[in-house]
N, C-alpha and C positions, 0 to 999 in steps of 0.2 A: 281513746283519743282519735279524733277524726284524722284522716290521712293528710289533709291540708295543713294541720297544725304540727306535723312532724318537723317541718322546716324550722331550724334553729334549736332543735332539741337533740338529745343524744339517745341513740337506740343501740343497745348491745355494744357500746363502745365506739359507735360511729356517729360523728357529729354531722347532722343532715344540713347541707348548705342550700339546696334548691331542687325543685322538681324538674326532671328533664323529659319525662314521657309517662304515658300510662296506657294500659291495655284493659282487656275485659276482666282479667284476674289479678293484676298487680300494678303498682305504681313504681316508677324508677326515679331515684334521686341521685344527685351527686353528693358524696359524703367524704369526710376525712377520718382517717384512723391513725393512731399513733404508730402502728407497725406497718400497715398496708398502704399508707399514704392515701391519695385520692382514689376513690372507688365508685363504681356504679352500684347503688344499693337498691335491690328490688324487694318490695314489701307487699306481701299478700293483702288484698283488700279486706277490710274489717268484716264485711258481710260474709266473707268466705272462710273466716277463721275456724268455723265449726263444720264446714263442708268437707267430709272425709275424702271425697274424690279430688276436690280442689287442693287440699293440703297434700295429699299423696302425689299429685301431679307436680306441685311446686317443689316438694322435696326430691322427687325423682329427677327434675331438671338439675337440681344442685348435684345430685349423685352422678348423673350422666356427665355433667361438666367436669366433675372431678376425675372421671374415668378416662377422659380424652385429653391428652396433652399434645398440643401442636402450636407452632408459632403463629398460625392464622386462626386460632380459636381463642376467644377471651378466656382467661384463666379464672377458675372458680377459687376464691380465696377463703370463704367462710360461709357457713349457713347454720340456721338453727331457729330457736324460738327465744325471743327476748324475755326479760323479767316482767314485761307488760303483756306477754302472750302474743306478741306480733311475730309471725314467721317472716324471716328475712333471708336474703341471698346476696352476698357481696362478691362482685366480680371485678376483674381488671377494668380500669378505665381505658377505653379505646379512643384514641385521637382520630381526627378526620371528620367525615360527614357521612350520613346515610347514603348508600350507593344510589338509592332511588332519587334523592335530591341532586346528587352529582350528575346523574344521567339526564335529569330534567334540565339542568343548567348547561351541561356541556355536550350532550349527545346529539345525534347518534355518534358513537365512538368508533375510532379506527379499528380494523381487525387486530392490529398488533396490540393495542391497549386492551382490547377485550380478551385476547389470548393471555396476556399477563395477569389480568384479573381472574380469569377463569382457572388458570393453573393454580393459583393460590386457594381459591374456593374449593376446587376439586381435591387439592391436597388435604385440606381440612376435613372435607366430607369423607374422603377415603380413609383417613385416620379413624373417624367415627365408625365407618363400616367395618374396619379391621377389628374392632372390639365389639361388634354386634349391634351397633346403634344406627338406626335410620332416622334422619332428622325430621322429615315429613312436612317441613314448613320453610323450605328454601325459597327466598324471594329477595329482591333488592332492599326491601325495608328491614331485613334481618342481617344486613351486611354493612359494616363500617369500612369506609375507604379513605385513605390518606393519599390524595393525588400527588403531593410533593414527594412523599417517600415511596409512592406506588405500592402501598401495603394495605392488605385487607385483613379484617377480623370478622369471623363468623360469630353471630350472636344467637341467643335464644334457643335452647333445647327444650322449651316448655312443652311441646307435644311430640318430642322424639319418642321412639319406641325401641324396646329391646327385642331383637328378632328371636331370642331364645326364651322369651317370656311365655309361660303357660297361659292358655285362654282365660283362666280364672284370675290371672294377675293383670290383665289388660284393663286400662282405664277408659277406653273408648268402646261404647256399646256396639255390638254387631249391627250392621245396617246403617251406621252413621259414619260419614267420612270426616276427617279433620284436615286442616290445611287451608290454603287460600285458593279459591276456585280458579283464579287466573293462572296459577302456577302449578296446580295439582295434576298428577298423572291420571289418565283415564281409569286405570285399574283401581285407584283409590276411591272412586265414586261408588263402588259396591259396598264400601264400609268394611271390607276385609283388611287384615293386617298386610301392609305392603312391604316389599323388599327394597334393597339398594337401587334397583332399576327405577323405582319411582323418584328417588332423589336425582338420578341422572336426567330424567325427563324435566324436572323442575330446573335443573342447571342449564339444560338446553333452551328452555323458555327464557331464562335470564339472559343467556348469550344472544338469543334472537332479539330480545328487547333492547339490549345495550347496542347492538349493531344497527337496528332499524328505528328504534323509538316506538315500535308497534309490538303487538302480541300476535301469536300464531292463530288465534281465533278471534273473530270479530263480533261475537255476541254482545248485545247492548243491555241484556238483563240476565240475572242469574239463571232463569229458566232456559233462555236461548243459548247461553254459554254452556250450560250443563248438557243440553241436547247436542250441540256441536261437538263437544268433547267425546261423546259416546258414538256419534254416527258419522262424522265428517272428518276428512283428512285436514291437517293444518295448512294454512296458506303458505306456499313456498316462499322461502326467504327472499328470492329475487322478485317476488310479486308483492312484497310487503308494502313498499313505497316506490312509486314510479321513478322518483328522482335518485334512487339508490341502486347501485349494481355491485354485486359481490362475486368473488371468484367461485367458479363452479365447485371447486373442491370444498370451500368453506360451507357453501349451501348444502352440499351432500352430507357433510359431517353433522351439521345442526339438524337436518331433517331426519337422519338416521336415529339420532338420539331422541327425536320426537315421535318415533314410531309408536303406534298404539299398542302393539304387542311388546311386552317387556323383553321377550327373547330376541326380538329383532334389533334391539339397541346394542350398544357396546357392552363387552363383558364386565366392565367396571367404570367408575367415574374417572379413574386415572387414564384408562384407555381412551375414553372420550376426550379428555383434556389433551392427551398426547396427539390424538388425531386432529384436533382443532388447531393446535399450534403448528403442526406440520402443514396443514391445509392453508393456514393464514400466510405462509410464505409462498404460496402458489400464485403465479401470475396468469393462470389459465382462466379466461373469462368466458361467459356464455356465448354460444355461437352468434355471430353477427354483432357483437358488442366489443368495443375496445376498452383497454384499461384506462381508468381515469387519471388525470394529471395529479401529481402528488399534492397533498393539501397539508396545511400547517396543523390541522386538527379536525376531528369530527367527521360525521357523515359516512359511516362504514369505512370504505377507502375511496369514496366518491365525493367527498366534501360535505359540508354541513348543509342540512336542510332544516332551517330553524322554525319553519311554520308547522303548526299542528302536530307536535310530537306526541301528545298524549290523548288518545281517545279511550284510554283504559278506565276502568271503574275502580275507584279506591275503596278498599275495606270490605269487599264483598265476602260474606261468610266469615268475617274476622272473628277471632276468639273474644 
């Protein structure tokens, strides 16, 4: 059965109501279940049903999701193979909107709001790290945000890795990196298995993006961006956009977490989050600049700059 024809049918007890998104390996539907209620139902693409690596990765995502319980991570409810041989994963339906879309509409965001968002994401990621799981694909597109409730949910453990896995159990070939180039840590580009510090780097890139509407590297092509990640320092936060100014302490925290060497970052993502929240309360501004007047929203803490928020490239090196 073609993936498009699943709408209106029942798969493993889930009544499929509509398609909500798709990626390189799976399609996500909104579905209803007698016990679980409304869920997000992820179904492996038909052409990958007999691809052993794709199936293993799909099932591993389900198993990782079941291993990590945290209020800011979508709950894994059910997974398996239907009587029509379709692999499926049912997860908690998360309200709100994709953080990337929210930032595009409302950003740049104030330091305080970024701190609130970051604390929740870091709490979720720390919970994964505590059970030996590295997410490896942290980006705004993998985070749901409900601005009314100020609540986030982390999605998609599809390319997460178990730090205790033996080399012969890994699903990514040596020499090939996984993740999204705009948010990936430099050490991941070697194709080696990365540790928790790589997730911290991605989280710092998310914070940089939410604060400024920019990314710490300005490459306009995958080749240029790849080269910059390996050979150049990131653009300092206070140089990201001329119209925005941030407290010195905030810039220092973000740039430390963006250090090329993993050992130079914070000892954990929780430590990074704690440092950011403490710094966000600082009123110390860069030499020669004064604190901006309070704003009703947006713009770091310097007011909204609505022009040209996104020079970023969408979907580079996506799965």
